[in-house]
N, C-alpha and C positions, 0 to 999 in steps of 0.2 A: 415451258410453262405448264403448271398444273392448274386446271380450272376446276374449282369445287362449286357445284351447282346445288343450291338449296332445294329442299324437297318440293315445295310448291312450284318453283320455277321449272324443275325437272319434269314434273307432271304436265305442266303446260306445254313444254317443248316436246315431250313425248306425244301428247295429244295432237300436236300439229302435224304429225306424220312426216311426210316428205317435204314439207315446207322448209324454205331456207330461213334460218333464224340468226342472222348476223347481229352483232352489237359492236358499238364503238365507244370506248371509254376515252373521252377527249378532254374533259374539263375537270381539273383537279380542284373541286370546291373545298377540299381540306385546307387550302391556303387561307380561306376566309374564317376558319375556326380558331378558337383558342386551343392550342395543343399542349397537353400536359402529361407528365408521368404521374399516375395515380397509385400504382402498386409497384414496389421495387425502389431501389435507390438509383436516382438518375446519375449517370456518368457523363453522357453527352446529351444535350437538350432535346426534348421531344419535338420541338419545332423543326429540327433537322429532318424528321420523317416526311415532311412535305416539301423539302427542298428539291431542286431540279436534278441534283446529282447524287448517285449512290455512294459517293465518297464522303458526303455529309450524312451521318446516320445518327439515329437515336440509339443510345445504349443505356441499359439499366441492369443492375444487379438484382436478381429476383429476391423477393421477400416472402417467406412462407410458401415458396413454390410458385409464386406468381410474379409476372412483370406485365404492366398494362399501360398502354398509351391511349389517351382520351382526346376526342375531338368534340368540343362544345361550340355549337353554332349560335349566332345571335337570335335566330328564329328557326323553326323546324325546316328541315330539308328532306327532299326525296332522294333516296339512294337505291340503286339496284346492282351496284358493282363496287367492290373494293379490291384493288390490286396491290400486291407487295412485290416491288421489283428486286429487292435485295434483302436477304435475311440470313441468319445462321440457326434457324429452328432445328434442323437435322443435327447440327453439330452439338447442340446442347440437349438434344433429344426431348423436345417439349411438344405439347399439343398447342394449337392455336385456334381461337374461335372469334367470331364477329358477334358483338353484342350492341344493343341499342337501349336507350331509356327515353321514355316519354314524360318523365316526372322529375327532370333535373338531376338524374343520377341517384335518386333514392333507391330505385330498384332497376335491375337490368334483365333483359331477355336475350337469350342466345338466338340468333337468326337460325331457324331450323336448317339442318344439313350443312352448316358451315364449319364444323369442327374437324380438324385434320391434324395428324401427326406426320409431318412430311418426312419422306425417306431420303430427301436430298435438299440442297439449299437453292434449288431453282426457283424462279419467280412463281408467285401464286396469284390466282385470280379467284375471287369469290363472287359468284353470280347468283342473284336471288331476286324474287319478286319485289317490285318497287315498294319501299317502306318509308313512311314519314316519321321522323324523330329529330329532336334537337341535339341529342347527345349520342355519340357512337364511340365504340372502343374496340381495340384489338387486344385481346387478352391471351397471354401465354400461361400455361400451367403444367404441372407434373414434369418438371425439369429433372431428367435422369442423370445428367452430367453437369458437374459444377461449371459455371462460367456465365458471363454476361450475355444477355440477349442483345443482338444488334439488328437494327432494321433501317434500311435506306429506301426512301421513296415509297410512300403509301399513297395510292391514288384513290380518291373517293369520287365516284361519278354516278 
């Protein structure tokens, strides 16, 4: 697993010195969100991204170089970790980033330090300082190779 740590979280962890800084991502609150494909053409439903098995996956054909899955919660939630258990980001050679919105999706902010272009299709973990927002999304962009994006099991904790 590759763990991508946001800049503010990395600074806090570094400042802690020799302190042990474990974390546990245990409760997938993404299941309580409305999960939709907002960029790209949906091939398999976005709700599959929060299923319990990696064999059920969200798949989308990128549109304009982007494919995005959105999590809209009934009320603001606090997140500090997003994990992606299965994906094909390296196969389609794309970048992925975590974004949030505090105004219903009118504008989006990239969580600092969370953009990566994976070199392989191993699981990813994005660890960042706790953030409160009602809408979150996993955005892929700059697809260098033609093909659909596939993601199985996104854990929001």
